[in-house]
C-alpha positions, 0 to 999 in steps of 0.5 A, a space after each residue: 549232322 550225323 550225330 544230331 540225327 542219331 540223337 534227335 530221331 531216337 528221341 522223337 520215335 520215342 515222343 511219338 509212341 508216348 503220345 500214341 499210348 497216352 491217346 489210346 489210354 484216354 480213349 479207353 476212359 471215354 469208352 468206359 464212360 460211354 459204357 456206363 451211360 449206356 448201362 444208365 440208359 439200357 440196364 446192361 453193358 453193350 455187347 459182348 466183346 469190343 467189336 459189338 460193344 463199339 457198335 452199339 455205343 455207336 448206335 446209341 450215339 454215345 461215341 463215332 465208332 470211326 475213332 475206334 479200333 476194337 482191336 486196340 482195347 481190351 473190354 470187360 463186358 461184365 463191368 463196362 470197363 475198357 483197357 489199352 493193353 
């Protein structure tokens, strides 16, 4: 039983970590799309950093800010692009 646990637990942790990374990368694409929509409506990209941009996107009803932690993403205000480091 110990051998099975020694094999299964690290594998489970790897799968979970990969899923969390994939979700954050998908969220970065959602934020980039929302920033592009914001630019189309307002003529400028939202905010000067991740936190203010998330607040602006939420205020424009383009995202629900409760779903995004600014510390998880890198925001480039000049292009409105988001990445997950």
